[in-house]
C-alpha positions as CSV (number, residue, x, y, z in Angstrom):
1,M,2.0,-6.5,-3.3
2,I,4.5,-3.9,-2.1
3,D,2.5,-1.0,-3.5
4,E,-0.8,-2.3,-2.1
5,I,0.7,-2.7,1.5
6,L,2.1,0.8,1.3
7,R,-1.3,2.1,0.2
8,L,-3.0,0.6,3.2
9,S,-0.3,2.0,5.5
10,A,-0.8,5.4,4.1
11,D,-4.5,5.1,4.6
12,N,-3.9,4.2,8.2
13,L,-1.8,7.3,8.7
14,A,-4.4,9.5,7.1
15,Y,-7.1,8.0,9.4
16,A,-4.9,8.6,12.4
17,E,-4.6,12.3,11.4
18,A,-8.3,12.6,11.0
19,L,-9.1,10.9,14.3
20,I,-7.2,13.6,16.3
21,S,-7.8,16.6,13.9
22,D,-10.4,18.2,16.2
23,V,-9.1,16.9,19.5
24,E,-7.7,19.6,21.8
25,D,-4.2,19.0,23.0
26,G,-5.1,19.2,26.6
27,K,-7.7,16.4,26.2
28,M,-5.4,13.9,24.4
29,A,-4.8,11.9,27.5
30,E,-8.3,11.7,28.9
31,Q,-9.7,8.2,29.5
32,P,-13.5,8.4,29.1
33,A,-15.7,5.4,29.9
34,G,-12.7,3.4,31.1
35,I,-11.0,3.5,27.7
36,K,-7.3,3.3,28.7
37,N,-5.6,3.7,25.2
38,H,-6.1,7.5,24.7
39,P,-4.8,9.3,21.6
40,A,-1.7,10.7,23.3
41,W,-0.5,7.1,24.0
42,T,-1.9,5.5,20.8
43,I,-0.2,7.9,18.4
44,G,3.1,7.4,20.2
45,H,2.7,3.6,20.3
46,L,2.1,3.5,16.5
47,A,5.2,5.6,15.9
48,V,7.2,3.1,18.0
49,S,5.7,0.3,16.1
50,Q,6.8,1.8,12.8
51,D,10.3,2.0,14.3
52,F,10.1,-1.7,14.9
53,V,9.4,-2.2,11.2
54,I,12.5,-0.2,10.4
55,Q,14.6,-2.4,12.6
56,L,13.1,-5.6,11.2
57,M,14.3,-4.3,7.8
58,E,17.8,-4.2,9.4
59,Q,17.9,-0.4,9.4
60,P,19.0,1.7,12.4
61,S,16.4,2.8,14.9
62,A,15.3,6.5,14.6
63,M,13.4,6.6,17.9
64,E,14.3,8.3,21.1
65,P,14.8,5.8,24.0
66,S,12.3,7.7,26.1
67,W,9.6,7.0,23.5
68,L,10.4,3.3,23.5
69,R,9.9,3.2,27.3
70,L,6.7,5.3,27.2
71,F,5.0,3.8,24.2
72,G,6.6,0.4,23.7
73,S,4.8,-2.9,24.0
74,G,3.5,-3.4,27.6
75,A,3.6,0.2,28.5
76,A,0.5,1.3,30.5
77,P,-1.1,4.6,29.5
78,T,-1.9,7.1,32.2
79,D,-4.3,10.1,32.2
80,D,-1.5,12.5,33.2
81,R,-1.2,14.8,30.1
82,L,2.2,16.0,31.2
83,N,3.6,12.5,30.7
84,F,3.2,12.7,27.0
85,P,4.5,14.9,24.1
86,I,2.3,17.6,22.7
87,K,-0.1,16.7,19.9
88,S,1.9,18.3,17.1
89,E,5.1,16.4,18.1
90,L,3.3,13.1,18.3
91,L,1.8,13.6,14.8
92,S,5.1,14.8,13.4
93,V,7.0,11.8,14.7
94,L,4.4,9.4,13.5
95,K,4.5,10.8,9.9
96,S,8.3,10.7,9.9
97,Q,8.4,7.1,11.1
98,H,5.8,6.1,8.5
99,E,8.0,7.6,5.8
100,K,11.1,5.8,7.0
101,A,9.3,2.5,7.4
102,A,7.8,2.8,3.9
103,S,11.2,3.4,2.4
104,A,12.8,0.5,4.3
105,F,9.9,-1.8,3.5
106,R,10.1,-1.1,-0.2
107,E,13.8,-1.7,-0.4
108,H,14.3,-4.7,1.9
109,F,11.0,-6.6,2.5
110,E,11.5,-9.2,-0.3
111,R,14.9,-10.0,1.0
112,R,13.8,-10.2,4.7
113,R,10.3,-11.6,4.5
114,G,11.2,-15.3,4.8
115,A,13.3,-14.9,8.1
116,P,11.8,-16.3,11.3
117,N,9.7,-13.9,13.5
118,P,12.2,-12.6,16.2
119,F,9.4,-11.4,18.5
120,P,8.4,-14.5,20.7
121,P,5.0,-13.2,21.9
122,L,3.7,-13.2,18.3
123,V,5.5,-16.2,16.8
124,A,2.4,-18.5,17.0
125,R,0.3,-15.9,15.1
126,F,3.0,-14.7,12.7
127,P,5.6,-17.4,12.1
128,T,7.8,-15.3,9.7
129,L,9.3,-11.9,9.9
130,G,7.3,-11.0,6.8
131,D,4.1,-11.9,8.5
132,L,5.0,-9.8,11.5
133,V,5.9,-6.8,9.3
134,L,2.7,-6.9,7.4
135,H,0.7,-7.1,10.7
136,L,2.5,-4.1,12.1
137,M,1.9,-2.0,8.9
138,T,-1.8,-2.9,8.5
139,T,-3.9,-4.8,11.0
140,H,-2.0,-3.7,14.2
141,E,-2.4,-0.1,13.2
142,A,-6.0,-0.6,12.2
143,M,-6.8,-2.2,15.6
144,H,-5.4,0.8,17.5
145,L,-7.1,3.2,15.2
146,G,-10.4,1.4,16.0
147,Q,-9.7,2.0,19.7
148,M,-9.3,5.7,19.0
149,S,-12.6,5.7,17.1
150,A,-14.2,4.2,20.2
151,W,-12.5,6.9,22.3
152,R,-14.1,9.5,20.1
153,R,-17.5,8.0,20.5
154,A,-17.1,8.0,24.3
155,K,-16.2,11.7,24.0
156,E,-19.3,12.3,21.8
157,L,-17.2,13.5,18.9
158,P,-18.4,13.1,15.3
159,A,-17.2,10.4,13.0
160,V,-14.4,11.2,10.7
161,T,-13.1,10.0,7.3
162,P,-9.5,9.8,6.3
163,V,-8.5,12.1,3.4
164,I,-5.8,10.6,1.2
165,A,-4.6,11.5,-2.2
166,P,-5.6,9.0,-4.9
167,P,-2.7,6.9,-6.3
168,P,-1.2,8.2,-9.6
169,P,-2.9,6.5,-12.7
170,A,-1.1,3.5,-14.0
171,E,0.7,4.0,-17.3
172,A,-1.2,2.3,-20.2
173,P,0.8,-0.7,-21.5
174,T,2.4,-0.3,-24.9
175,A,0.5,-2.3,-27.5
176,E,2.6,-4.9,-29.2
177,M,2.1,-6.2,-32.7
178,K,1.3,-9.9,-32.6
179,P,2.1,-12.1,-35.6
180,T,-0.9,-13.2,-37.6
181,S,-1.6,-15.2,-40.7
182,D,-4.6,-13.0,-41.5
183,P,-3.6,-10.2,-43.9
184,V,-6.8,-8.2,-43.2
185,A,-6.1,-8.3,-39.5
186,T,-2.6,-7.2,-40.0
187,V,-3.5,-4.2,-42.1
188,A,-6.4,-3.2,-39.8
189,A,-4.0,-3.2,-36.8
190,T,-1.8,-0.6,-38.5
191,V,-4.6,1.8,-39.7
192,P,-5.1,5.0,-37.6
193,A,-8.3,5.0,-35.5
194,D,-9.9,7.7,-37.6
195,T,-9.3,5.9,-40.9
196,V,-11.7,3.4,-42.5
197,A,-9.9,0.2,-43.0
198,V,-10.4,-1.4,-46.4
199,P,-10.2,-5.2,-46.3
200,V,-7.5,-6.7,-48.4
201,A,-8.8,-9.0,-51.1
202,A,-7.1,-12.4,-51.4
203,A,-4.9,-12.8,-54.5
204,P,-6.6,-14.8,-57.3
205,T,-5.5,-18.4,-57.6
206,P,-3.4,-19.0,-60.9
207,K,-5.2,-21.1,-63.5
208,V,-2.4,-23.6,-64.0
209,A,-4.5,-26.2,-65.8
210,A,-5.8,-23.8,-68.5
211,S,-2.4,-22.5,-69.3
212,T,-1.0,-26.0,-69.7
213,S,-3.7,-26.9,-72.2
214,R,-2.9,-23.9,-74.4
215,A,0.7,-24.7,-74.3
216,K,0.1,-28.3,-75.7
217,K,-2.0,-26.9,-78.6
218,S,0.7,-24.5,-79.5
219,A,3.3,-27.3,-79.6
220,K,1.2,-29.2,-82.2
């Protein structure tokens, strides 16, 4: 499951990059059609959320205190562009936080997953710490990315698709010889693929009765 969750998290990051790829820095804080959660705030909020994952894995926070105040839970986005970091910094911090969170998640999640959720507002929905972490890394990000997609529509920007490298191919499992009582099957399993296997004929059954009869005649 660890690899699958990290794959989804990486896809979220790729989608976040795609959603702001063609957005001018000066327009990152605009709030068209009453949409409050603009890209400048959303990207920062997702970076802070990844920092929460890091802390839940009992690793030190890597986030500036000013970011926690500006982008933390309950912070209200404004349309003042000067209140937010520039686009390149927002994206750089989000990528860095994703990497740190992924590393902490891979190393510590199994040990920490059964602990109780320490965030009271979400205890009813996510009783365990593991539930909360999985939410933060997948559905929470996806929800906010959906808001950015709606923001793009309000700005009459075209739809985008995340670009993410495919996972490396899994190594083929090593074939194991299984014991068998069938001599033909045993031989066929060891013959190279480009060789025609010749079935092994069963050994003839000794004619014990005939040999015994001749032995009695010789004794007379």
